[in-house]
C-alpha positions as CSV (number, residue, x, y, z in Angstrom):
1,M,90.7,-1.1,-84.4
2,A,90.3,-4.2,-86.5
3,A,90.5,-6.6,-83.6
4,P,87.6,-5.1,-81.6
5,M,85.4,-5.0,-84.7
6,L,86.2,-8.7,-85.4
7,L,85.4,-9.6,-81.9
8,I,82.0,-7.8,-82.1
9,S,81.2,-9.5,-85.4
10,V,82.0,-12.9,-84.0
11,L,79.8,-12.3,-80.9
12,L,76.9,-11.2,-83.1
13,I,77.2,-14.3,-85.2
14,M,77.3,-16.5,-82.1
15,C,74.1,-14.8,-80.7
16,L,72.1,-15.0,-83.9
17,P,70.8,-18.6,-83.3
18,F,69.4,-17.5,-79.9
19,I,67.3,-14.6,-81.1
20,P,64.2,-16.7,-81.9
21,A,64.3,-18.3,-78.5
22,L,64.8,-15.0,-76.8
23,R,61.8,-13.5,-78.6
24,E,59.6,-16.5,-77.7
25,W,60.7,-16.2,-74.0
26,L,59.8,-12.4,-74.0
27,R,56.6,-12.7,-76.0
28,P,55.3,-16.3,-76.0
29,S,53.5,-17.4,-79.1
30,D,53.9,-21.2,-79.4
31,V,50.9,-23.3,-78.5
32,A,52.4,-26.8,-79.3
33,P,52.5,-29.3,-76.4
34,L,55.2,-31.7,-75.7
35,P,55.2,-34.6,-78.3
36,V,53.5,-37.8,-77.2
37,R,54.8,-41.1,-78.5
38,R,52.3,-43.9,-79.1
39,N,54.6,-46.4,-77.4
40,E,54.9,-44.3,-74.2
41,I,52.9,-46.9,-72.2
42,N,55.3,-49.6,-73.4
43,N,58.3,-47.5,-72.4
44,L,56.8,-47.2,-68.9
45,R,56.6,-51.0,-68.7
46,Y,60.3,-51.3,-69.2
47,F,61.1,-52.8,-65.8
48,A,58.1,-55.2,-65.9
49,D,59.1,-56.4,-69.4
50,S,62.8,-56.9,-68.3
51,F,61.6,-58.9,-65.3
52,R,59.3,-61.1,-67.4
53,H,62.1,-61.8,-69.8
54,T,64.4,-62.6,-66.9
55,V,62.0,-65.1,-65.5
56,V,61.5,-66.8,-68.9
57,G,65.2,-67.0,-69.5
58,M,65.9,-68.5,-66.1
59,L,63.4,-71.4,-66.4
60,T,64.5,-74.5,-68.3
61,I,60.9,-75.8,-68.4
62,D,58.0,-73.7,-69.7
63,L,55.3,-72.6,-67.3
64,Q,52.5,-74.8,-68.7
65,T,54.7,-77.9,-68.1
66,L,55.5,-76.8,-64.5
67,Q,51.8,-76.2,-63.8
68,S,50.9,-79.7,-64.8
69,I,53.2,-81.2,-62.1
70,Q,51.1,-82.4,-59.2
71,T,52.9,-81.2,-56.0
72,D,52.4,-78.7,-53.2
73,R,56.1,-78.0,-52.8
74,T,58.2,-74.9,-53.2
75,V,61.2,-75.7,-55.4
76,S,64.4,-73.7,-55.5
77,I,65.9,-73.6,-58.9
78,N,68.9,-71.7,-57.6
79,D,69.7,-69.3,-54.8
80,K,67.6,-66.5,-56.3
81,L,64.8,-68.3,-58.2
82,H,62.0,-70.2,-56.4
83,V,58.9,-71.9,-57.8
84,V,55.8,-72.3,-55.7
85,H,53.4,-75.1,-56.8
86,Q,51.1,-74.8,-53.8
87,R,47.4,-74.2,-54.4
88,L,45.5,-72.4,-51.6
89,D,41.9,-73.1,-50.8
90,D,39.3,-70.3,-51.5
91,D,39.4,-69.3,-47.8
92,A,43.2,-69.2,-48.0
93,G,43.4,-71.7,-45.1
94,N,46.5,-71.3,-43.1
95,G,48.4,-69.8,-46.0
96,Y,51.6,-71.0,-47.6
97,L,54.0,-73.5,-46.3
98,P,57.0,-72.3,-44.1
99,A,59.4,-72.9,-47.0
100,T,57.4,-70.5,-49.2
101,L,57.2,-67.9,-46.5
102,N,61.0,-68.0,-46.1
103,V,61.7,-67.4,-49.8
104,L,59.3,-64.5,-49.8
105,Q,61.6,-62.8,-47.3
106,Q,64.7,-63.2,-49.5
107,K,66.0,-59.9,-50.7
108,N,66.6,-59.7,-54.5
109,G,65.1,-63.1,-55.0
110,I,62.4,-64.1,-57.5
111,V,59.4,-66.1,-56.5
112,I,57.2,-67.6,-59.2
113,F,53.6,-68.7,-58.3
114,L,52.4,-71.3,-60.9
115,H,48.8,-70.9,-59.8
116,D,46.6,-68.2,-58.3
117,A,48.7,-66.5,-55.6
118,R,47.5,-64.9,-52.3
119,L,49.5,-62.8,-49.9
120,Q,48.0,-62.8,-46.4
121,P,46.8,-59.4,-44.9
122,G,49.6,-57.6,-43.1
123,S,52.4,-59.8,-44.7
124,H,55.7,-58.4,-45.9
125,S,57.5,-59.7,-49.0
126,Q,61.0,-58.7,-50.1
127,A,61.3,-60.8,-53.2
128,D,60.1,-59.9,-56.7
129,L,56.9,-61.8,-57.4
130,F,55.6,-63.3,-60.6
131,A,52.2,-65.0,-60.7
132,A,51.3,-67.2,-63.7
133,A,47.6,-66.6,-62.9
134,D,46.0,-64.1,-60.6
135,L,47.5,-62.4,-57.6
136,L,45.5,-61.3,-54.6
137,V,47.3,-59.1,-52.0
138,G,45.6,-58.9,-48.6
139,A,44.9,-55.6,-46.8
140,G,47.9,-53.9,-45.2
141,A,50.4,-56.1,-46.9
142,S,53.6,-54.7,-48.4
143,L,55.7,-56.0,-51.3
144,R,58.7,-55.0,-53.3
145,A,57.6,-55.6,-56.9
146,C,55.1,-57.9,-58.6
147,S,53.9,-59.0,-62.0
148,A,51.1,-61.4,-63.1
149,Q,49.7,-62.9,-66.2
150,G,46.2,-62.6,-64.8
151,R,44.6,-59.9,-62.6
152,I,46.3,-58.3,-59.6
153,T,44.1,-57.1,-56.7
154,L,45.6,-54.9,-54.1
155,G,43.8,-54.8,-50.8
156,A,43.2,-51.7,-48.8
157,D,46.3,-50.0,-47.3
158,T,48.7,-52.1,-49.2
159,V,52.1,-50.8,-50.3
160,V,54.2,-51.6,-53.4
161,H,57.7,-50.2,-53.1
162,R,58.9,-50.4,-56.7
163,W,56.6,-51.4,-59.5
164,I,53.5,-53.5,-60.4
165,D,52.3,-54.8,-63.8
166,A,49.6,-57.0,-65.1
167,P,46.9,-57.1,-67.8
168,C,44.3,-55.7,-65.3
169,I,44.9,-54.2,-61.8
170,Q,42.5,-53.3,-59.0
171,V,44.0,-50.9,-56.5
172,G,42.3,-50.9,-53.0
173,S,41.5,-47.9,-50.9
174,N,44.5,-46.0,-49.5
175,A,46.9,-48.3,-51.2
176,A,50.3,-46.7,-52.2
177,I,52.5,-47.5,-55.2
178,D,55.9,-45.8,-54.6
179,G,57.1,-46.4,-58.1
180,R,55.2,-47.1,-61.3
181,I,52.0,-49.1,-62.0
182,T,51.2,-50.3,-65.5
183,A,48.6,-52.6,-67.1
184,L,48.0,-53.9,-70.6
185,R,44.3,-53.2,-70.5
186,E,43.0,-51.4,-67.4
187,I,43.8,-50.0,-63.9
188,R,41.0,-49.3,-61.4
189,F,42.0,-47.0,-58.6
190,S,40.0,-46.7,-55.3
191,G,39.7,-43.6,-53.2
192,G,42.7,-42.5,-51.2
193,S,45.1,-44.5,-53.3
194,R,48.5,-43.0,-54.4
195,F,51.1,-43.5,-57.1
196,V,53.9,-41.7,-58.9
197,R,53.6,-42.9,-62.5
198,A,50.8,-44.9,-64.1
199,G,50.1,-46.1,-67.6
200,A,47.3,-48.1,-69.2
201,P,44.9,-47.8,-72.2
202,A,42.2,-47.2,-69.6
203,M,42.6,-45.9,-66.0
204,H,39.4,-45.5,-64.0
205,F,39.3,-43.6,-60.7
206,G,36.4,-44.9,-58.6
207,D,33.2,-45.5,-60.5
208,A,33.9,-43.8,-63.9
209,S,30.8,-45.1,-65.6
210,A,29.4,-41.5,-65.7
211,A,32.6,-39.8,-66.9
212,A,32.3,-37.2,-69.6
213,A,32.1,-38.3,-73.2
214,A,35.4,-38.1,-75.1
215,A,36.4,-34.7,-76.6
216,P,36.1,-34.4,-80.4
217,Q,39.0,-34.2,-82.8
218,A,40.0,-30.6,-83.6
219,P,40.2,-29.6,-87.4
220,S,43.5,-28.8,-88.9
221,P,45.0,-26.4,-89.8
222,R,43.7,-23.9,-87.3
223,M,44.0,-20.2,-86.6
224,R,46.3,-19.2,-83.7
225,Y,45.3,-16.4,-81.4
226,L,47.7,-14.5,-79.0
227,L,46.0,-13.1,-75.9
228,D,47.7,-10.8,-73.4
229,D,47.6,-11.2,-69.6
230,G,44.2,-10.5,-68.2
231,A,42.3,-11.5,-71.4
232,Q,38.8,-12.9,-70.9
233,Q,37.0,-15.5,-73.0
234,S,34.4,-14.2,-75.4
235,A,30.8,-15.0,-74.6
236,A,30.6,-17.6,-77.4
237,L,30.7,-21.2,-76.0
238,S,32.2,-22.6,-79.2
239,Q,35.8,-21.5,-79.8
240,H,37.8,-22.4,-82.9
241,G,41.6,-22.2,-83.0
242,D,44.7,-22.5,-80.8
243,Y,45.1,-20.0,-78.0
244,V,48.3,-18.7,-76.4
245,V,47.6,-16.7,-73.3
246,R,50.4,-14.6,-71.7
247,G,49.0,-14.9,-68.3
248,A,46.1,-16.7,-66.5
249,Y,43.0,-17.8,-68.3
250,R,39.6,-19.2,-67.4
251,I,37.3,-21.2,-69.7
252,L,33.5,-20.6,-69.1
253,P,31.4,-23.6,-68.1
254,G,30.0,-25.6,-71.1
255,T,32.6,-24.2,-73.6
256,T,34.0,-26.3,-76.4
257,V,37.4,-25.3,-77.7
258,F,38.3,-26.8,-81.1
259,G,42.0,-26.5,-80.6
260,S,44.7,-26.2,-77.9
261,I,45.3,-23.8,-75.0
262,K,48.7,-22.7,-73.6
263,A,48.7,-20.3,-70.7
264,Y,51.6,-18.8,-68.9
265,G,49.5,-18.4,-65.7
266,D,46.9,-20.6,-64.0
267,L,44.5,-22.3,-66.3
268,H,40.9,-23.1,-65.1
269,L,38.2,-25.0,-67.0
270,G,34.6,-24.5,-66.0
271,E,32.2,-27.4,-65.5
272,H,31.5,-29.6,-68.6
273,S,34.1,-27.8,-70.7
274,C,35.5,-29.7,-73.7
275,I,39.0,-29.2,-75.2
276,A,39.6,-30.9,-78.6
277,G,43.4,-30.4,-78.2
278,S,45.9,-30.0,-75.4
279,L,46.2,-28.0,-72.2
280,V,49.6,-26.6,-71.2
281,S,50.4,-24.2,-68.4
282,N,53.4,-22.8,-66.5
283,Q,51.3,-22.7,-63.4
284,D,48.4,-24.8,-62.0
285,I,45.7,-26.4,-64.2
286,V,42.2,-27.0,-62.6
287,L,39.5,-29.0,-64.3
288,A,36.0,-28.6,-62.8
289,S,33.6,-31.5,-62.9
290,G,32.6,-33.2,-66.2
291,C,35.4,-31.8,-68.4
292,A,36.9,-33.6,-71.4
293,V,40.3,-33.1,-72.9
294,L,41.5,-35.0,-76.0
295,G,45.2,-34.3,-75.9
296,P,48.0,-33.9,-73.3
297,V,47.5,-32.0,-70.1
298,I,50.8,-30.6,-68.9
299,S,51.6,-28.3,-66.0
300,Q,54.9,-27.1,-64.6
301,N,53.1,-27.0,-61.2
302,D,50.1,-28.9,-59.9
303,I,46.9,-30.3,-61.6
304,V,43.6,-30.7,-60.0
305,I,41.0,-32.8,-61.8
306,G,37.4,-32.7,-60.7
307,P,34.8,-35.6,-60.7
308,G,33.5,-37.1,-64.0
309,C,36.4,-35.8,-66.2
310,R,37.8,-37.7,-69.2
311,I,41.3,-37.2,-70.6
312,G,42.2,-38.9,-73.9
313,T,40.5,-41.9,-75.5
314,L,41.0,-45.6,-76.0
315,E,42.0,-44.9,-79.6
316,A,44.3,-42.0,-78.8
317,A,46.3,-42.4,-75.7
318,T,47.6,-39.2,-74.2
319,T,49.6,-38.0,-71.2
320,V,49.2,-36.0,-68.0
321,I,52.4,-34.4,-66.6
322,C,52.7,-32.3,-63.5
323,R,54.4,-31.8,-60.1
324,K,51.5,-33.0,-58.0
325,L,48.2,-34.4,-59.1
326,S,44.9,-34.6,-57.3
327,I,42.2,-36.5,-59.2
328,A,38.6,-37.0,-58.1
329,A,36.6,-40.2,-58.2
330,G,34.6,-40.7,-61.3
331,C,37.3,-39.8,-63.8
332,A,38.9,-41.8,-66.7
333,V,42.3,-41.2,-68.2
334,H,43.7,-43.0,-71.2
335,G,47.5,-43.2,-71.5
336,V,50.2,-42.2,-69.1
337,I,50.3,-40.1,-65.9
338,T,53.7,-38.8,-64.8
339,T,54.2,-36.8,-61.6
340,H,57.1,-35.5,-59.6
341,D,55.7,-35.5,-56.1
342,G,52.9,-38.1,-56.6
343,A,49.2,-38.4,-57.4
344,T,46.3,-38.9,-55.0
345,V,42.8,-40.2,-55.8
346,A,40.3,-38.2,-53.8
347,L,37.9,-40.2,-51.6
348,E,34.4,-40.5,-52.9
349,E,31.8,-38.3,-51.2
350,K,29.3,-40.3,-49.2
351,S,25.6,-39.6,-49.5
352,H,24.1,-37.8,-46.4
353,A,20.5,-38.6,-47.3
354,S,18.5,-39.7,-44.4
């Protein structure tokens, strides 16, 4: 008799730590989003930073000294490292010398351009590229990975297979970044472009000059409200507090929520809604046009962001996490975007005025 009682007591003791988690699973009440670290953008730039350190470590002469050498040659430092001194005319002329074109095709090699670099339209580069100035990639070109100390401009229909990093990046229409794209200051995406992960203090999708104003900071502490499945928003367009919804939820157009929302169904924001906190959903999140969200936007499924939306601010970088993202032209996002199946920038609608 003593042995079964002892066994039952041991099992009860072992199960006690799981009771709070079980209660939360059965009756959700937590509104807190995933924590966002301020250095998330820097973490996203890990491969770019490692590549840059590798380049600096491999060179025995600093870049400024190399740039001052008057030559149009491509010099091989070793089997994997090549330095291009050639300057191209504004019209790109006939392109680079055959020696340069050969090293660009070397797998796992590193090619350093000491001056402005330009890759011809339709070209294919298999080496990792580093430009000490600007890098211009012609339409339809493909490359493995690239970094620049100046601006990188990707032409239409270009493909980057691994990663791309620079202070500022312009992504052409229908360009595809199969890995991560990061910038120290700004990324501008054109319609039809695609990526998997992106990070920068400012990311503009098409012309974002008319994007919504940044959402305000929510006061703290705040009341927390638990809403059952099927709950409807009250008629008031100013909501104060954090909301946990055990189902789907829809925010009326023009509403400002001074807090965060976590829904366990689809979460829809009406036009020109403003969320001074975070949005979290187990299902889809849809933002109609002109919405602003200050904090993280996190979905276990897909996110659709309409035109003219703004997420985060320059002073408070945030994060967007989902399975698949569709974002319209005219939006601005500050921080990091992480997807599982990729993000697509919708093509800008053309005017049909006669």
